[in-house]
C-alpha positions as CSV (number, residue, x, y, z in Angstrom):
1,M,88.5,115.3,111.9
2,G,86.5,118.8,111.7
3,S,86.4,121.0,108.4
4,K,86.1,124.0,110.3
5,H,89.4,125.7,111.6
6,I,90.2,128.7,114.5
7,A,93.2,130.8,115.2
8,Q,95.3,130.2,117.9
9,E,94.7,133.8,119.6
10,T,91.0,132.2,119.7
11,F,91.4,129.1,121.6
12,D,93.9,131.1,123.8
13,E,90.7,133.1,124.4
14,A,88.3,131.2,124.9
15,V,91.0,129.2,127.7
16,Q,91.1,132.7,129.2
17,E,87.9,133.5,129.3
18,N,87.1,130.1,131.3
19,I,89.3,130.8,133.9
20,A,88.9,134.0,134.2
21,E,84.8,133.9,133.8
22,F,83.7,130.5,135.2
23,E,87.4,130.5,137.7
24,M,88.0,127.3,136.1
25,D,91.3,126.3,137.4
26,P,93.8,125.9,133.6
27,E,93.5,122.1,132.7
28,E,89.6,122.3,133.2
29,A,89.9,125.1,131.5
30,V,91.7,123.8,128.2
31,R,89.8,120.8,128.6
32,E,86.2,122.5,128.1
33,A,87.6,124.6,125.5
34,V,88.6,121.8,123.5
35,Q,85.0,119.5,123.5
36,Q,83.1,123.2,123.4
37,F,85.6,123.5,119.7
38,E,84.9,119.7,118.7
39,S,81.4,120.2,119.8
40,Q,81.3,122.6,116.6
41,G,83.0,120.8,113.9
42,V,86.6,122.9,114.6
43,D,89.4,120.7,113.6
44,L,92.0,120.9,116.3
45,S,95.2,119.6,115.4
46,N,97.3,122.9,114.9
47,I,96.1,123.9,117.8
48,I,98.4,124.0,121.0
49,K,95.9,122.7,124.1
50,A,97.8,124.7,126.5
51,V,97.4,127.1,128.9
52,R,99.2,130.2,127.5
53,Q,100.9,132.4,130.2
54,P,99.5,135.9,131.8
55,A,100.4,139.6,130.0
56,S,103.5,140.5,132.1
57,E,103.1,143.7,134.7
58,N,103.8,145.6,131.6
59,G,101.3,144.3,129.7
60,Q,103.1,142.9,127.0
61,K,101.0,140.0,126.1
62,Q,102.6,136.6,127.1
63,K,103.7,134.3,124.0
64,H,103.6,130.1,124.1
65,E,106.6,129.0,125.1
66,V,107.6,127.4,120.9
67,L,107.5,131.7,120.5
68,L,109.0,132.2,122.8
69,T,112.2,130.0,121.8
70,L,112.3,131.3,118.2
71,D,111.9,134.9,118.8
72,S,115.6,133.9,121.4
73,L,116.7,132.0,117.8
74,G,115.8,135.2,115.8
75,R,118.0,137.6,117.8
76,C,120.6,135.2,118.1
77,V,121.0,135.1,114.0
78,A,120.1,138.7,114.1
79,D,122.9,139.1,116.1
80,S,125.3,136.4,114.5
81,D,125.7,135.1,117.8
82,L,126.7,131.4,116.5
83,T,127.0,130.0,120.3
84,E,124.4,130.7,121.6
85,M,122.3,130.6,118.1
86,A,123.9,126.7,118.5
87,E,121.8,126.3,121.6
88,Q,119.0,127.9,120.7
89,L,118.9,125.6,117.3
90,V,118.7,122.7,119.1
91,V,115.7,123.8,121.8
92,F,113.3,124.4,118.9
93,T,114.2,121.6,117.0
94,D,113.1,119.4,120.1
95,Q,110.1,121.5,120.7
96,C,109.0,121.3,116.7
97,K,109.4,118.0,116.9
98,E,107.0,117.3,119.9
99,Q,103.7,118.3,118.2
100,L,102.5,119.6,114.7
101,A,100.7,122.1,116.7
102,F,104.2,123.8,118.1
103,R,105.7,124.0,114.5
104,Y,102.4,125.1,113.0
105,L,101.8,128.5,115.5
106,A,106.0,128.2,114.8
107,G,105.1,128.8,111.1
108,Q,102.5,131.1,111.6
109,N,104.8,133.5,112.7
110,G,108.1,133.4,110.5
111,A,110.2,130.8,111.7
112,Y,110.8,129.7,108.4
113,P,112.5,132.4,108.0
114,V,114.5,132.6,110.4
115,V,115.7,129.2,109.8
116,F,116.6,129.7,106.7
117,S,118.7,132.3,107.9
118,A,120.2,130.2,110.4
119,C,120.7,127.8,107.8
120,Q,122.9,130.4,105.6
121,L,124.8,131.8,108.8
122,A,125.9,128.7,109.6
123,S,127.6,127.9,106.0
124,G,130.9,126.6,106.4
125,D,130.7,125.4,110.2
126,R,129.6,121.6,109.4
127,N,128.2,121.2,112.6
128,L,126.6,124.2,113.2
129,M,124.9,123.3,109.8
130,L,123.6,120.0,110.9
131,K,122.2,121.1,113.5
132,A,120.7,124.3,111.4
133,F,119.0,121.6,109.1
134,N,117.8,119.9,111.0
135,T,115.9,122.6,112.6
136,M,114.4,123.3,109.4
137,S,113.4,120.0,108.5
138,A,111.3,120.0,111.7
139,I,109.9,122.4,110.8
140,L,108.9,121.8,107.1
141,D,107.1,118.3,108.3
142,G,103.4,118.9,107.5
143,Q,104.2,122.5,105.9
144,P,106.1,122.0,103.1
145,D,104.3,125.3,101.8
146,L,107.0,127.4,104.1
147,L,110.3,126.5,101.1
148,D,110.4,128.7,98.8
149,S,112.6,128.5,96.2
150,A,116.3,129.6,97.8
151,G,115.3,127.0,99.9
152,Q,115.1,124.6,97.4
153,D,118.8,125.8,95.7
154,L,120.2,125.8,99.0
155,L,119.0,122.2,100.2
156,L,120.3,121.0,96.7
157,Q,123.4,122.6,96.8
158,T,124.2,121.4,100.4
159,L,123.3,117.8,98.8
160,R,126.2,118.4,96.2
161,E,129.0,120.0,98.7
162,Y,128.3,117.4,101.1
163,K,127.5,114.1,99.4
164,E,130.0,111.8,101.2
165,D,129.1,113.2,104.5
166,A,126.5,111.0,105.2
167,E,125.3,113.1,108.8
168,M,124.6,116.4,106.0
169,T,123.0,114.2,103.5
170,L,120.4,112.3,106.1
171,A,119.4,115.5,107.1
172,G,119.3,117.9,103.7
173,I,117.5,114.2,102.5
174,R,115.0,114.2,105.6
175,C,114.2,118.1,104.1
176,I,113.3,117.5,100.9
177,R,111.6,114.5,101.9
178,H,109.0,117.3,104.1
179,A,109.0,119.8,101.7
180,C,108.0,117.6,98.5
181,L,105.0,115.0,101.0
182,K,101.9,116.1,99.5
183,H,102.9,119.2,98.0
184,E,103.1,118.9,93.8
185,Q,105.2,122.0,92.8
186,N,108.1,121.3,95.6
187,R,107.9,118.2,93.9
188,Q,108.7,118.9,90.5
189,D,110.7,121.7,90.9
190,F,112.6,119.2,93.0
191,V,112.7,117.0,89.9
192,K,113.8,119.6,87.5
193,G,116.9,120.8,90.2
194,G,118.3,117.5,89.9
195,V,117.4,116.2,92.7
196,L,117.3,112.7,91.5
197,P,120.6,111.3,90.5
198,L,121.2,113.1,94.4
199,L,118.8,110.6,95.8
200,T,120.4,107.1,94.3
201,G,123.9,108.5,94.1
202,A,123.0,108.6,98.3
203,I,122.4,105.4,98.3
204,V,125.1,104.3,96.1
205,L,127.8,106.4,98.4
206,H,126.1,106.0,101.6
207,G,125.5,102.1,101.7
208,D,126.2,101.2,105.0
209,S,124.3,103.7,106.4
210,A,120.7,102.1,107.2
211,D,119.0,105.6,107.8
212,V,120.4,107.0,104.5
213,V,119.4,104.1,102.5
214,R,115.7,103.6,104.2
215,T,115.6,107.8,104.3
216,A,116.8,108.4,100.0
217,S,114.2,105.5,99.3
218,S,111.5,107.2,100.8
219,A,112.1,110.2,99.6
220,L,112.3,108.9,96.2
221,R,108.7,107.0,96.9
222,I,107.9,110.6,97.1
223,M,108.6,112.0,94.1
224,T,106.2,109.6,92.7
225,F,102.8,110.5,94.5
226,D,100.4,112.1,93.2
227,D,99.3,113.0,96.7
228,D,98.7,117.0,96.2
229,I,94.6,117.5,96.5
230,R,95.5,121.1,94.7
231,V,96.7,119.6,92.0
232,P,94.8,118.1,89.3
233,F,97.2,116.3,87.6
234,G,100.8,115.7,88.7
235,H,104.2,114.3,86.8
236,A,104.5,110.8,89.4
237,H,104.9,108.9,86.4
238,D,106.8,110.6,84.5
239,H,109.4,110.8,87.9
240,A,108.9,107.1,88.2
241,K,110.2,106.5,84.4
242,M,112.6,109.4,85.4
243,I,114.4,107.2,88.0
244,V,114.5,103.8,86.3
245,L,115.8,104.7,83.0
246,E,117.5,107.9,83.7
247,N,119.5,106.7,87.5
248,D,119.0,103.3,87.3
249,G,116.7,103.4,89.9
250,L,116.0,99.6,90.3
251,R,119.5,98.2,90.1
252,V,120.5,101.0,92.6
253,L,117.5,100.1,95.2
254,I,117.6,95.8,94.5
255,E,121.7,96.1,95.3
256,A,121.2,98.3,98.6
257,A,118.8,95.8,100.0
258,K,122.3,92.8,99.9
259,A,123.6,94.9,103.1
260,F,120.8,95.3,105.0
261,T,119.6,91.7,104.9
262,D,118.7,91.4,108.9
263,N,117.1,95.3,108.6
264,C,112.9,94.8,107.9
265,S,112.7,98.7,108.4
266,V,115.6,99.1,105.8
267,L,114.3,96.5,103.0
268,S,110.1,97.4,104.0
269,E,111.3,100.6,102.5
270,L,113.0,99.4,100.0
271,C,109.7,97.6,98.8
272,A,107.8,100.0,99.0
273,T,109.3,102.1,96.3
274,L,110.1,99.4,94.2
275,S,106.5,98.6,94.1
276,R,106.4,102.6,93.4
277,L,108.3,102.1,90.3
278,S,106.3,99.1,88.7
279,V,104.7,101.1,86.3
280,R,105.8,99.6,83.4
281,N,106.0,96.3,82.1
282,E,109.9,96.1,81.2
283,F,109.6,97.4,84.8
284,C,108.7,95.0,86.6
285,Q,110.6,91.7,84.6
286,E,113.8,94.3,85.5
287,I,112.7,93.8,89.2
288,V,112.3,90.0,88.6
289,D,116.3,90.2,86.5
290,L,117.6,92.0,89.0
291,G,116.9,89.4,92.3
292,G,114.1,92.0,93.3
293,L,111.9,88.9,93.7
294,N,114.4,86.9,95.6
295,F,115.2,89.5,97.6
296,M,110.6,90.0,98.0
297,I,110.2,86.2,98.8
298,S,112.5,85.7,101.3
299,L,112.2,88.6,103.5
300,L,108.2,87.4,103.4
301,A,109.1,83.9,104.5
302,D,111.6,85.7,107.2
303,S,109.6,88.9,108.5
304,I,106.6,86.6,108.3
305,D,105.8,88.4,112.6
306,H,105.9,91.6,111.4
307,P,102.9,93.2,109.9
308,D,104.7,96.7,108.5
309,V,107.1,94.5,106.2
310,V,104.0,91.9,105.5
311,K,101.9,94.4,104.0
312,Q,104.8,96.5,101.8
313,V,106.4,92.7,100.5
314,L,102.5,91.8,100.0
315,S,102.1,95.4,97.9
316,A,105.9,95.1,95.8
317,I,104.8,91.4,95.0
318,R,101.0,92.6,93.8
319,A,102.9,95.3,91.9
320,I,104.9,93.9,89.6
321,A,102.7,90.9,89.1
322,G,100.8,93.1,86.3
323,N,104.0,91.3,84.7
324,D,101.9,88.2,83.0
325,D,105.3,86.6,82.8
326,V,106.4,87.8,86.2
327,K,102.8,86.4,87.6
328,D,104.5,83.1,86.8
329,A,108.0,83.8,88.4
330,I,106.4,84.6,91.5
331,V,103.7,81.4,91.2
332,T,107.2,79.8,90.7
333,A,109.0,80.8,93.2
334,G,106.5,79.7,96.1
335,G,105.1,83.0,96.5
336,T,101.6,82.0,96.7
337,D,101.8,79.7,99.5
338,L,103.4,82.9,101.3
339,I,100.6,85.3,100.7
340,V,98.4,82.6,102.0
341,L,100.3,82.4,105.1
342,A,100.5,86.1,105.3
343,I,96.6,86.8,105.4
344,S,95.8,83.6,107.6
345,H,98.9,84.7,110.2
346,H,97.5,88.2,110.3
347,L,93.8,87.6,109.5
348,A,92.9,90.7,112.1
349,N,94.6,93.0,110.0
350,P,92.8,94.8,107.5
351,Q,95.4,95.7,105.5
352,I,97.0,92.5,104.8
353,C,93.8,91.0,104.3
354,E,93.3,93.4,101.5
355,Q,97.1,93.6,99.9
356,G,97.4,89.8,99.5
357,C,94.0,89.0,98.5
358,A,94.8,91.9,95.7
359,A,98.3,89.8,95.2
360,L,96.0,87.0,95.1
361,C,93.6,88.8,93.0
362,V,96.4,89.7,90.0
363,L,98.5,86.6,90.0
364,A,95.1,84.5,88.8
365,L,93.9,87.1,86.4
366,R,94.2,85.4,82.9
367,K,96.0,82.8,84.4
368,P,94.2,79.4,84.9
369,E,97.3,77.1,85.8
370,N,97.7,80.2,88.4
371,C,94.6,79.4,89.8
372,N,95.2,75.9,90.2
373,V,97.8,76.4,92.3
374,I,95.9,79.3,94.3
375,M,92.9,76.2,95.0
376,E,95.5,73.7,96.2
377,G,97.1,76.3,98.4
378,G,93.9,77.3,100.1
379,G,94.1,80.6,98.7
380,A,90.4,80.8,98.1
381,L,89.6,79.5,101.5
382,A,91.6,82.9,103.1
383,A,90.1,85.4,101.2
384,L,86.3,84.1,102.3
385,Q,88.1,84.2,105.9
386,A,89.4,87.8,105.6
387,M,85.9,88.4,103.9
388,K,84.3,86.9,107.1
389,A,86.9,89.3,109.8
390,H,86.3,92.1,108.1
391,P,82.4,93.0,107.2
392,R,82.4,96.5,107.3
393,E,86.6,96.9,105.5
394,V,85.1,98.0,101.9
395,A,88.6,97.1,100.5
396,V,88.8,93.9,101.6
397,Q,85.6,92.6,100.8
398,K,86.4,94.0,97.3
399,Q,89.6,92.6,95.9
400,A,88.3,88.8,97.7
401,C,85.2,89.3,95.6
402,M,87.7,90.0,92.6
403,L,89.5,87.1,93.4
404,I,87.1,84.5,93.1
405,R,85.4,85.9,90.4
406,N,88.9,85.4,89.1
407,L,89.6,82.0,90.2
408,V,86.2,80.6,88.8
409,S,85.8,83.2,85.5
410,R,88.1,80.6,83.3
411,S,88.2,77.5,86.2
412,R,84.2,76.9,86.2
413,D,85.5,73.4,87.9
414,Y,85.7,75.4,91.0
415,S,82.6,77.8,91.3
416,Q,80.9,73.9,93.6
417,P,84.2,73.7,95.9
418,I,84.0,77.8,96.9
419,L,80.6,78.0,97.5
420,E,81.0,75.3,99.3
421,M,83.5,77.4,101.7
422,G,80.0,79.7,102.2
423,A,81.4,82.3,99.4
424,E,78.2,82.8,98.3
425,D,76.4,84.5,101.9
426,L,79.7,86.5,102.1
427,I,79.1,87.6,98.6
428,T,76.0,88.9,98.9
429,E,76.6,90.6,102.4
430,A,79.4,92.2,100.9
431,R,77.1,93.6,97.9
432,A,74.1,94.9,99.8
433,T,77.1,96.5,102.7
434,H,79.1,98.3,99.9
435,R,77.6,100.1,97.1
436,D,81.2,100.3,96.3
437,C,81.2,96.2,96.0
438,D,78.5,95.7,94.0
439,D,79.8,95.8,90.4
440,V,82.1,92.8,92.1
441,A,80.3,91.5,93.9
442,K,77.4,90.7,91.2
443,A,80.0,89.9,88.7
444,A,81.1,87.0,91.2
445,L,78.2,85.8,91.9
446,R,77.3,85.0,88.5
447,D,80.5,83.6,87.2
448,L,80.6,81.3,90.4
449,G,76.2,80.2,89.0
450,C,74.4,81.9,92.0
451,K,71.4,83.9,90.8
452,V,72.1,87.2,90.5
453,E,69.1,89.7,90.8
454,L,69.6,93.1,89.4
455,R,67.9,95.7,91.7
456,E,67.7,99.1,90.8
457,L,66.7,102.1,93.7
458,W,65.5,105.3,92.2
459,T,65.4,107.8,94.1
460,G,63.6,110.2,92.7
461,Q,60.4,108.1,93.5
462,K,59.7,106.9,97.3
463,G,60.6,103.0,97.4
464,S,62.4,100.8,95.2
465,L,61.7,99.5,92.1
466,A,63.6,96.6,91.5
467,Q,64.2,95.0,87.6
């Protein structure tokens, strides 16, 4: 993706120039403009790649369709025309959902104040409020900076007043979810405003609604993210602790899972959130004590054909295995065999290979007994097959190297069997191909008993120096 950006106006002018000066038809003019800007390294993800209608007879410049709808919505809000406002909200929401470029252009042209005013104007009319908050959710998707403190207060107030209403709760949580993704300040403001008990409360109150449980769980997970590059240090860890210690988050999520034993998408989301909350030893143990491990193992076995679910369950198992006692519980429950099966079953999927190798790696760490089970279950062979299948995927190579090292570091008897599987060549190739693999690959080779050549590149001179 390019790092340069242009305004919509610049793109539109280039298209019109192609039509007027080079006599291109509209579609060709757009394609040529796209090619021209992308060849210059311009990121066009926020640009509407369509022909803007020509100027009207009175000379007024025409606008893209989404801005025409925004104008209509603005007039309805200004005139307090609730009937027409309801219709325009639906049209505008659909346009904003169609692609980021539409809502980005609308956001740059004052959409948020109009939509916020519509939400206020709809107060008391439940159906109209639902439409307005759905529009708010659509405009905030990918644009969390648009939300202001008044909007935050309105969302929190609405969640409190309509907590018994599943549809309104869902609409409000969707807004909060979009507002907090990649926006640390919004996260902190919402947490200070009391959003965490509202989210866990929504899961309890509407435990029969798959949409509410899935979306509220996702929102809780986003509160533990550290994804805002503008902020050097976020409150992800603190938020995770608050969810668990102050809002009984682990119990709420695991209890919610019991109502959706056949719903893979809900269970996958709950697993993803549990993995983000496994930030302390005692939290990992609590997940097991509450039955979380049993539901993860069952889910992995029942959903082995669903890659998205498998990936999330492996990630959750990897997270809770940070606790040494939980490692043993996972192995006793048959987790290692299922992890190996998952890797083998989805060998073409690099993310599953990575998460599977990482989970086995954690289970093997400082646990010779677990290493026995992993070896007997084919874990080393599965890891090497993953390395062979994904030579260019640094994460797969790195996790597999770390697993091999953990398997042999305290159980040298496994070195020869693993070497006979072709480990040395694969690990040497990983080291040569990926600089990030150098340390772990070198350690794996050394613990396998292989001769390791130490090389140091000195860019200050021609060639390299060996030591």
